[in-house]
C-alpha atoms as one frame of an Amber mdcrd trajectory, in Angstrom:
protein
  -0.123  -0.047  -0.186   1.130   3.380  -0.893   0.424   5.575   2.418   1.466
   8.907   0.276  -1.881   8.784  -1.533  -3.734   9.298   2.126  -5.020  12.747
   2.566  -7.974  14.331   4.078 -10.802  14.974   2.236 -12.205  17.940   3.475
  -8.809  19.953   2.432 -11.049  20.233  -0.830 -13.816  22.379   0.564 -13.999
  25.791  -0.582 -14.884  26.335   3.560 -11.099  24.962   4.660  -9.916  28.293
   5.526 -12.889  29.409   7.358 -12.728  26.344   9.498  -9.034  27.261  10.518
  -9.728  30.491  11.254 -12.756  28.701  14.020  -9.738  27.171  15.963  -8.897
  29.821  17.892  -8.585  29.553  21.641 -11.143  31.354  23.609 -11.926  29.349
  26.620  -9.734  30.339  29.424 -10.135  26.006  30.908  -7.977  24.194  32.905
  -7.517  27.500  35.319  -8.381  27.011  39.147 -11.905  27.056  40.333 -13.164
  29.700  42.775 -15.475  28.585  45.969 -17.032  32.201  46.749 -19.293  31.924
  50.076 -20.195  35.369  50.267 -24.268  35.464  49.875 -26.977  34.680  52.981
 -27.918  31.571  50.823 -24.505  30.144  50.710 -23.634  30.666  53.967 -27.334
  28.835  55.256 -26.010  25.488  53.535 -23.633  25.137  56.591 -24.448  24.899
  60.018 -24.421  27.860  62.981 -23.278  26.424  65.773 -23.305  29.858  67.944
 -23.382  32.376  65.082 -26.118  33.888  63.734 -26.453  34.954  59.833 -27.675
  38.632  58.738 -29.204  39.230  55.262 -25.980  40.064  53.310 -24.667  36.490
  54.853 -22.437  38.277  57.146 -21.624  35.508  60.480 -21.362  37.341  63.514
 -21.776  35.637  67.181 -25.550  34.759  67.720 -27.537  34.622  71.292 -26.384
  32.128  74.131 -28.903  29.183  73.826 -29.303  27.039  77.021 -31.063  23.861
  76.907 -33.068  23.958  80.067 -34.713  21.110  80.209 -34.923  17.844  78.043
 -38.962  16.135  78.452 -37.363  12.119  77.734 -40.119  12.663  74.755 -39.621
  12.581  71.003 -41.863  15.505  70.180 -43.334  19.109  71.941 -46.523  19.688
  69.997 -47.553  23.141  71.814 -46.120  25.294  74.771 -46.842  28.238  76.666
 -46.546  30.450  79.712 -48.043  31.712  82.680 -47.853  35.200  84.180 -44.794
  34.102  86.903 -42.190  33.160  83.735 -43.138  29.467  84.010 -43.378  27.272
  80.828 -45.534  24.681  80.285 -44.804  21.913  77.430 -47.276  19.210  76.190
 -45.766  16.433  74.080 -46.230  12.876  72.570 -46.674   9.861  72.319 -47.609
   9.958  75.772 -49.664  12.591  76.011 -47.850  14.317  79.133 -47.785  18.071
  80.226 -44.728  19.203  82.039 -43.828  22.254  83.865 -40.421  24.473  83.341
 -39.484  26.970  86.672 -37.289  29.887  85.881 -34.420  28.432  87.058 -34.802
  25.379  85.022 -36.324  22.429  87.105 -38.862  20.583  85.092 -41.313  18.278
  86.334 -44.091  16.142  85.040 -47.565  18.505  85.769 -50.047  15.861  84.168
 -49.943  12.546  82.438 -52.910  12.107  80.207 -54.604   9.177  78.759 -54.854
  10.477  75.086 -51.449  10.350  73.280 -50.434  14.135  72.190 -51.373  16.794
  74.258 -51.864  19.479  71.141 -52.878  22.907  72.612 -52.500  24.912  76.190
 -53.797  27.658  77.151 -53.765  29.921  80.384 -56.038  32.205  81.491 -55.740
  35.796  82.985 -56.880  33.736  86.548 -53.682  31.319  86.359 -56.032  28.445
  84.898 -54.743  25.740  82.025 -56.148  24.583  80.140 -54.419  21.449  77.919
 -56.319  19.743  74.951 -55.271  16.422  73.606 -56.381  13.978  70.666 -56.960
  12.221  69.229 -60.394  11.768  70.731 -59.914  15.267  71.872 -60.558  16.611
  75.138 -60.248  19.567  77.135 -58.414  19.623  80.494 -58.423  22.101  83.041
 -55.477  21.742  85.760 -55.416  24.044  89.148 -51.638  25.048  90.067 -51.481
  21.646  91.706 -51.361  19.963  88.131 -54.800  18.208  88.891 -56.826  18.036
  86.288 -60.199  17.349  85.048 -62.130  17.332  82.337 -63.364  20.459  81.146
 -64.852  19.834  77.739 -65.784  16.979  75.300 -66.476  18.552  71.761 -66.997
  15.037  70.201 -64.235  15.823  67.856 -61.397  13.389  67.092 -58.988  15.990
  67.201 -58.127  19.534  69.084 -56.046  21.677  66.929 -56.112  24.908  69.119
 -56.830  26.892  72.639 -57.267  30.599  73.071 -58.761  32.715  76.519 -61.185
  35.394  74.919 -61.457  38.453  76.542 -64.588  37.356  78.892 -62.711  34.577
  80.552 -64.315  32.147  77.985 -62.288  29.564  75.871 -62.662  28.912  72.272
 -61.864  25.773  71.021 -60.603  24.491  67.393 -60.927  21.469  66.492 -60.922
  18.503  63.638 -62.219  16.718  61.494 -65.446  18.972  61.142 -63.580  22.013
  61.385 -65.705  23.442  64.188 -64.853  26.532  66.924 -66.648  26.351  70.331
 -66.821  28.971  73.011 -66.936  27.366  76.244 -68.120  28.844  79.323 -67.936
  26.805  81.940 -67.118  23.128  82.635 -69.450  20.148  80.913 -70.579  22.562
  78.839 -73.039  21.061  76.131 -71.325  21.232  72.216 -74.099  22.241  70.601
 -74.842  25.206  73.153 -71.249  26.034  72.668 -70.957  26.163  69.521 -69.699
  29.295  67.984 -68.641  28.708  64.222 -69.463  25.717  62.091 -66.566  26.123
  59.319 -66.614  24.757  55.515 -63.118  23.367  56.452 -62.076  20.534  57.604
 -59.701  21.454  60.375 -59.149  24.960  62.849 -55.845  24.575  63.423 -54.694
  28.069  64.947 -56.586  30.406  66.952 -56.122  33.754  68.572 -57.842  36.509
  70.131 -57.117  40.068  68.781 -57.295  43.441  71.319 -60.612  43.809  70.332
 -62.212  40.858  71.631 -62.168  39.105  67.920 -61.482  35.459  67.415 -58.721
  34.812  63.898 -59.068  31.116  63.393 -56.344  29.654  60.609 -58.041  26.340
  58.794 -56.825  23.464  56.916 -57.197  22.389  53.905 -57.983  25.538  52.209
 -55.487  27.975  54.043 -58.148  30.557  55.448 -57.781  33.227  57.810 -60.955
  34.077  59.349 -62.110  36.915  61.881 -64.681  35.448  64.198 -66.992  38.301
  66.366 -68.436  37.677  69.667 -72.064  37.163  67.266 -69.914  34.011  65.698
 -70.271  35.886  61.896 -67.313  34.909  60.285 -65.497  37.338  57.611 -62.458
  36.079  55.624 -59.220  37.830  55.643 -56.545  35.731  53.462 -57.640  33.142
  51.235 -54.020  31.654  50.988 -53.169  29.122  48.068 -51.115  27.319  50.189
 -52.898  25.017  52.242 -52.529  25.034  56.144 -52.539  28.219  58.720 -50.350
  26.897  61.129 -50.127  29.605  63.724 -51.903  32.819  64.484 -50.209  35.265
  66.586 -51.516  38.862  67.884 -49.248  41.550  68.292 -49.740  44.232  70.632
 -50.589  47.085  67.793 -53.426  45.006  66.955 -51.777  43.433  63.799 -51.837
  39.569  63.285 -48.975  37.404  61.604 -49.947  34.217  60.466 -47.639  31.088
  59.616 -49.055  29.563  56.438 -47.570  26.001  55.274 -47.734  24.079  51.891
 -48.209  20.857  52.970 -50.845  19.815  56.162 -47.634  19.186  58.817 -50.336
  19.210  61.824 -52.940  17.063  60.120 -51.141  14.302  57.898 -48.921  13.031
  60.534 -49.957  14.318  64.257 -47.556  11.745  65.629 -44.372  12.479  63.951
 -42.369  15.548  63.359 -40.287  16.332  59.873 -36.383  15.159  60.063 -33.882
  17.337  60.739 -32.243  18.359  56.567 -28.932  17.082  56.041 -26.471  19.419
  54.750 -25.617  18.862  50.926 -22.815  19.279  49.582 -22.166  22.043  46.794
 -19.850  22.310  43.038 -18.245  24.972  41.462 -19.047  25.233  37.558 -16.564
  26.858  35.669 -18.763  30.503  34.980 -20.231  30.711  31.460 -20.999  34.430
  30.402 -23.566  33.841  28.141 -25.880  32.680  30.692 -27.879  35.407  32.904
 -27.546  35.118  36.311 -30.698  33.368  37.762 -33.613  35.755  38.385 -34.391
  35.456  41.886 -37.825  34.433  43.237 -40.716  36.905  43.941 -41.897  36.165
  47.120 -45.541  36.398  45.684 -44.602  33.499  43.965 -46.332  30.567  45.771
 -45.750  27.942  43.473 -44.094  25.277  45.501 -43.484  27.381  48.692 -43.202
  25.092  52.091 -43.783  28.541  54.252 -45.045  32.342  54.313 -45.602  34.528
  56.326 -48.641  37.125  56.054 -49.177  40.224  58.562 -52.886  41.408  58.750
 -52.940  45.324  59.589 -55.734  46.630  61.948 -57.431  48.087  59.190 -57.734
  44.881  57.700 -55.137  45.141  54.630 -52.271  42.942  54.530 -48.949  42.047
  52.974 -47.246  39.184  52.290 -43.630  39.585  54.446 -41.704  36.266  53.907
 -41.509  33.136  52.157 -39.314  30.472  51.526 -39.490  26.798  48.793 -37.009
  25.774  50.729 -37.855  25.531  54.535 -40.709  24.186  56.465 -41.742  26.898
  59.040 -43.545  25.626  62.512 -43.738  28.171  64.921 -44.068  32.044  65.108
 -43.524  34.668  67.490 -43.927  38.263  67.108 -40.905  40.610  68.232 -40.705
  44.431  67.421 -41.298  45.083  64.058 -41.379  41.585  62.747 -41.850  37.790
  63.759 -39.525  34.492  64.781 -40.139  31.305  62.337 -39.335  28.138  64.402
 -38.546  25.781  61.473 -38.006  22.062  61.476 -34.504  22.325  59.328 -32.177
  21.367  61.951 -33.899  23.590  64.367 -33.304  26.832  63.519 -34.822  30.252
  63.948 -35.187  32.957  61.719 -35.738  36.606  63.053 -37.686  38.345  59.267
 -38.858  41.722  59.448 -41.762  43.522  58.441 -39.918  44.532  55.475 -39.170
  40.522  54.626 -34.896  40.851  55.972 -34.147  37.158  56.685 -31.427  36.741
  59.224 -30.396  33.427  60.802 -31.232  34.012  64.667 -29.775  30.940  66.228
 -29.512  27.303  65.427 -29.968  24.269  67.606 -29.340  20.539  68.273 -33.165
  19.895  67.513 -34.899  18.445  64.810 -38.028  21.106  65.104 -38.159  24.365
  66.965 -42.341  23.486  68.029 -42.996  26.517  69.616 -41.822  30.625  70.535
 -42.628  31.917  73.549 -41.463  35.414  74.086 -39.955  36.317  77.676 -39.169
  39.481  79.773 -35.587  39.534  78.181 -35.295  36.307  76.725 -36.995  33.718
  74.385 -37.894  30.076  75.190 -38.440  27.521  72.558 -39.775  24.343  72.638
 -38.528  22.029  70.243 -38.900  18.345  68.390 -36.634  15.248  67.770 -35.804
  15.000  71.141 -38.522  16.900  72.824 -36.415  19.935  74.901 -36.853  23.291
  75.987 -34.014  26.293  75.336 -33.746  29.364  76.652 -32.292  32.171  74.144
 -30.381  35.228  75.347 -30.252  37.446  76.027 -26.862  37.757  76.217 -24.439
  36.682  72.709 -22.055  34.061  73.181 -18.569  34.062  74.268 -17.538  32.434
  71.169 -19.117  30.766  68.255 -18.383  27.968  65.135 -19.562  28.284  61.528
 -18.927  25.018  59.696 -19.180  25.345  55.497 -21.131  23.045  53.513 -18.857
  20.462  52.087 -17.172  21.186  48.632 -17.457  18.598  45.926 -14.089  18.862
  43.432 -16.060  15.824  41.500 -12.256  14.797  41.466  -9.125  14.810  43.044
  -8.016  18.785  43.795  -4.823  20.403  44.628  -6.042  22.839  46.888  -4.862
  26.611  46.755  -5.347  29.875  48.551  -8.227  30.820  51.062  -9.374  34.231
  51.380 -11.569  36.138  53.672 -12.835  39.355  54.969 -13.339  39.601  58.569
 -13.313  41.743  61.619 -12.628  40.932  65.129 -11.055  37.592  66.367 -11.900
  35.255  63.252  -9.822  31.783  63.176  -9.756  29.805  59.928  -9.582  25.915
  59.874 -10.001  23.583  56.683 -10.414  19.800  56.676 -10.078  16.953  53.380
 -11.462  13.902  52.574 -12.618  11.358  50.102 -15.694  10.339  51.512 -19.172
  13.103  51.135 -19.694  13.038  54.452 -16.782  13.959  56.814 -15.901  10.798
  58.992 -13.001   9.642  60.748 -11.606   8.798  57.530 -11.225  12.693  57.066
  -7.501  14.557  57.890  -8.396  16.772  61.102  -8.910  20.569  61.647  -5.573
  22.308  60.485  -5.693  26.222  61.057  -4.999  28.617  58.468  -1.696  30.701
  58.498  -2.926  33.788  56.961  -1.444  36.979  56.336  -3.711  40.156  56.035
  -6.690  37.737  55.692  -5.175  35.204  52.835  -3.399  31.713  53.220  -2.434
  28.851  51.696  -4.390  25.973  52.383  -3.033  23.695  54.612  -5.174  20.291
  54.068  -3.811  17.328  51.640  -5.387  17.089  48.019  -8.282  15.059  47.978
 -12.310  14.933  46.549 -14.149  16.850  49.099 -13.039  20.083  51.499 -15.034
  21.575  54.180 -13.866  24.885  56.264 -15.148  26.049  59.530 -14.557  29.500
  61.107 -14.172  30.178  64.614 -15.332  33.276  65.811 -14.417  34.807  69.634
 -15.683  38.090  70.836 -18.973  39.971  70.785 -17.278  42.387  68.117 -16.070
  39.603  65.759 -17.577  38.952  62.300 -17.212  36.818  58.547 -18.432  38.879
  55.810 -16.793  36.515  53.085 -14.544  33.319  51.921 -13.211  31.878  49.212
 -11.061  28.944  48.300  -9.025  28.444  45.535  -8.708  24.598  44.140  -7.848
  23.067  40.984  -9.349  19.821  39.834  -7.260  16.822  38.742  -7.414  16.742
  35.016  -9.594  13.792  33.732  -9.111  12.466  30.347 -11.781  13.496  27.499
 -13.872  10.264  25.989 -14.666   9.678  22.921 -18.227   8.292  23.573 -19.796
   7.557  19.528 -18.616   7.326  15.909 -21.026   7.157  13.353 -19.077   5.670
  10.201 -21.619   6.803   7.326 -22.165   4.486   4.098 -19.893   4.643   1.499
 -20.041   8.457  -0.942 -21.592   9.983   1.576 -18.972  12.949   2.486 -19.393
  15.517   5.733 -18.680  19.207   4.637 -18.298  21.692   7.111 -21.278  24.653
   7.021 -19.753  28.176   7.442 -18.694  28.975  10.992 -20.315  31.823  13.287
 -17.782  35.122  12.271 -15.867  36.338  15.234 -14.416  40.000  15.517 -10.695
  39.428  15.180  -9.971  41.922  17.585 -12.103  39.758  19.993  -9.601  37.251
  19.164  -6.554  38.634  18.893  -7.177  39.709  22.695  -7.998  36.271  23.450
 -11.044  36.961  25.134 -14.310  34.705  25.300 -16.861  36.190  22.697 -19.754
  35.025  25.290 -18.614  38.531  27.296 -20.021  40.152  24.305 -23.044  37.763
  24.064 -21.724  36.008  21.020 -22.299  32.456  21.260 -19.471  30.199  19.834
 -20.951  27.020  18.662 -19.527  24.065  16.335 -21.767  24.219  13.263 -22.920
  20.481  12.469 -21.314  19.056   9.024 -23.963  18.542   6.173 -23.893  15.631
   4.194 -22.865  15.292   0.420 -22.746  12.463  -2.215 -19.432  12.293  -3.192
 -18.152   9.270  -5.293 -15.802   7.004  -2.957 -15.858   9.408  -0.197 -16.034
   7.913   3.821 -17.541   9.838   6.490 -17.319   9.846  10.122 -18.611  11.380
  12.750 -17.987  11.521  16.637 -19.233  12.461  19.785 -16.682  13.665  22.454
 -17.010  14.696  26.432 -14.688  16.303  28.985 -15.174  16.535  32.425 -13.335
  19.280  33.424 -14.940  20.937  30.255 -11.733  21.450  28.616 -11.615  22.440
  25.366 -10.598  19.290  22.994  -8.430  18.771  19.676  -8.587  15.665  17.904
  -5.600  13.395  15.804  -6.933  11.277  13.018  -4.808   8.091  11.766  -5.469
   5.260   9.722  -4.295   1.860   8.943  -4.877  -1.603   7.035  -7.032  -3.721
   8.719  -4.112  -6.665   8.976  -1.135  -4.412   9.796  -0.265  -2.615  13.433
   0.945   0.506  11.577  -0.974   3.730  12.035  -0.518   6.909  10.002  -1.529
  10.286  10.461  -3.633  11.655   8.849  -4.663  14.865  10.410  -3.675  16.629
  13.676  -5.092  19.108  15.479  -8.892  19.258  14.653 -11.149  20.722  16.379
 -14.061  19.441  13.970 -16.068  16.161  15.444 -16.527  14.796  12.069 -13.941
  13.871   9.347 -14.390  12.789   5.254 -11.865  10.254   3.541 -10.914  10.313
   0.153 -11.379   6.626  -0.634  -9.923   7.247  -4.243  -6.219   8.150  -2.945
  -6.291   4.511  -0.921  -6.092   0.954  -2.190  -9.272  -1.179  -1.910  -9.025
  -2.888   1.092 -10.074  -3.156   4.907  -9.013  -0.296   7.218  -9.194   1.169
  10.787  -9.477   4.875  11.729  -8.587   6.068  15.168  -8.969   9.054  16.515
  -6.892  10.600  19.792  -8.458  13.231  21.567  -6.525  15.905  23.554  -7.345
  17.875  25.700  -3.967  20.089  25.056  -5.780  23.808  24.495  -7.018  23.563
  27.841  -4.113  22.237  30.045  -0.384  22.881  30.135   1.577  20.581  28.195
   2.693  18.220  31.124  -0.381  17.866  31.977  -2.681  17.441  28.983  -4.271
  14.098  28.900  -5.959  12.160  25.470  -7.676   9.044  24.848  -8.281   7.219
  21.550 -11.218   5.807  20.010 -10.611   2.775  17.468 -13.635   2.263  14.505
 -14.774  -1.122  13.567 -13.207  -1.847  10.104 -14.630  -0.382   7.082 -13.861
  -0.807   3.666 -12.089   1.427   0.622 -13.864  -0.030  -2.385 -13.658   1.769
  -5.866 -13.599  -1.249  -8.067 -17.235  -2.667  -9.866 -17.316  -5.791  -9.343
 -17.368  -8.304 -12.721 -20.275  -9.828 -14.562 -19.867 -12.860 -16.127 -22.852
 -14.448 -18.232 -23.147 -17.213 -19.659 -25.408 -18.847 -23.135 -28.768 -18.427
 -23.376 -31.065 -21.453 -23.065 -34.330 -22.541 -23.309 -36.136 -23.230 -19.656
 -38.555 -25.398 -18.757 -40.803 -23.184 -18.727 -40.285 -22.198 -22.450 -38.615
 -18.861 -21.628 -35.210 -18.001 -22.175 -32.651 -18.469 -19.006 -29.197 -16.231
 -18.745 -27.257 -17.660 -16.290 -24.245 -14.811 -15.329 -22.126 -14.776 -11.685
 -20.727 -11.321 -10.393 -17.842 -11.196  -8.328 -16.506  -8.723  -6.195 -13.072
  -8.568  -4.798 -13.367  -6.211  -1.741 -16.579  -6.204  -0.478 -19.671  -8.553
  -1.224 -22.266  -7.928  -4.060 -25.381  -6.435  -2.682 -27.997  -6.620  -5.218
 -28.048  -7.395  -9.412 -30.921  -5.996 -11.379 -31.625  -6.227 -15.221 -33.799
  -4.579 -18.062 -35.286  -5.621 -21.206 -35.251  -3.991 -24.394 -34.037  -0.866
 -22.503 -37.601  -1.223 -19.967 -37.791  -0.497 -16.495 -34.954  -2.042 -14.196
 -36.626  -5.261 -12.226 -34.767  -6.828  -9.167 -33.629 -10.230  -9.615 -32.593
 -12.649  -6.627 -29.804 -14.677  -6.269 -29.796 -18.470  -6.738 -28.943 -19.015
  -2.751 -31.560 -16.465  -2.499 -29.328 -13.941  -0.152 -27.223 -11.215  -1.809
 -24.827 -11.312   1.080 -21.430 -13.057  -0.805 -18.287 -11.761  -2.981 -19.430
 -14.021  -5.561 -23.404 -14.551  -6.259 -25.300 -16.337  -9.475 -28.303 -15.048
 -10.804 -30.653 -16.391 -13.019 -32.829 -14.462 -15.535 -35.710 -15.997 -17.517
 -37.415 -13.651 -20.360 -40.189 -14.523 -22.694 -38.664 -15.158 -26.628 -40.123
 -13.891 -29.681 -39.650 -15.798 -32.520 -39.633 -12.426 -34.633 -36.525 -10.633
 -33.294 -33.755 -10.674 -30.883 -34.121  -8.984 -27.300 -31.623  -6.828 -25.351
 -31.015  -7.599 -21.808 -28.946  -5.582 -19.723 -27.986  -7.152 -16.340 -26.583
  -4.401 -13.366 -24.488  -5.263 -10.566 -24.194  -3.319  -7.342 -21.310  -3.825
  -4.707 -21.802  -3.219  -0.960 -19.481   0.310  -1.673 -22.171   1.005  -3.527
 -19.712   0.324  -7.142 -21.772  -0.322 -10.029 -21.051  -3.162 -13.150 -23.172
  -3.314 -16.202 -23.547  -5.923 -19.374 -25.698  -5.619 -22.017 -26.180  -9.409
 -24.609 -28.439  -9.903 -27.483 -30.222 -12.968 -26.722 -32.763 -15.186 -29.187
 -32.645 -18.664 -29.500 -34.536 -20.439 -32.649
């Protein structure tokens, strides 16, 4: 074989020069990536242990959190404080009511037969009312904890209680969605019915300063104002489902926590599990893509939680929504609310203008109730059942642990730098398991100058950092990590070999301002999307076309080298080096007939230093180069048993196989003829054609045969049998 005849067919195209212009390097792949934690959404992925996080992502010391009591029960459903500052909280699944003194001493106050203590209300007189579910009952307890049944509504669930200004007790129930106003012990349900709603459950109740009753429902998500005459007026019809809590503010406003799912009703015996911290990853910036728009707080599709504020005049506003946080409790503060969540036992502070701050994070799974004390905040929690006192002092030192960075492969860690005030210390650790465990490296302090230093942890796939803050004025505003992922070799995932005589020709590339190209800038910065134009297919005698797909997990730009060898040889010969297109056309007329293999080598050299560049190769299945038509050898005509003229002929192809045969009689239409063995698939096939004879004249028979590469041979003969 003469390899000097091999050439790249596309070079004959008029577009070749344009394709070469398109190979200018625009993207700067292969460089380090930067993980920036500089917004509230970034910071809240991590763990805030004794620190708060404001709306801008600034980390600073949080109010001190003290565990006052542990109930020994998994779930706390309700809590309330009396005039002396003692906290009562009801639990499940053993239906117990506990009392915690101001000094933290806890005692079992009452033990009921029902499963859950679902609501508590304390009258100005000091009387304590506790509701239980299922098979709902309301109990009245004296100061010693002695309980007696006060009211039985005949409803399965009692979700809420509220003491009205006249001393009567409002009782919200399910599954018939009724509200009762009970004025004395053992009152009959029919005599005490205040309002019979069209809803299934009355989940929440509160009395406003005018003596009206505010009620929240499920599943309609309706907030009602009910007067002393039992007349109801709808304040809000939320597209969310459950009005989980309503709270009256001193100025006459009402705040309502509304949920997308029915947490209270769906699983009254369970509390949502804490959400585990997920890993984060960093992608190379794509200037083509605009910044993702911030979701409007008025878009409630898929929202888990929302807080409404209803002003005394009845107007309302939506002050906070979240598609990721499940709220569970609500308390009014000066100028806003505190929201207890089932997300890692966190409490968020939200102002009326919607500014959100992570107030504190506890070690519980859920904040079931929040109670404002004289100077401090009390939080009753579930998973496990606990009572916390929050503030008024701040912690002496706090710690923030970042989410885990997934470099998607072994990475070399570079520089870490941050903006901080006061005493802030940064440490890092690395490992190769998604969840940090004993196989990770230990925490290692970063030796830094002016908030910048080298990451001391060794190469690994995952990295986590933590910040230790000491002193009331310490704060961390931003932190950045530079890393270089391990280079991963590119892959050619598939190669398509087109049928013979089908060539692939380039389409004109997108024209780029030469000044941009000379400056080495990414055209995407200027809004120019540079994509490789797919080739067009064209018929060209003797051509063989190849098209492939390739990928690089690092996002590197690729070049391709193309080699060829004869199927019986081990030596490849280079046809083309450094092309960027993922297609190739071969001029088969430059090769001798035979069987060949193409090798395509993918290299990420344009995006990496030569010493770090990697490559992989793909060898095609053998394919044929066949430019020689088959040979037809007809036999002499003979008379068939049917009295027709029978002509037998053989067709031989040296490289491929005989694909089909046809004949034409007297210049008429071509007719397909089957081989004697029934299948046209061999290098030699025999065919028989029978035609009617005409004693008055000779007949012209033309035979045509095609091989597997599309080569065609034809011959004609005059037939006549006297």
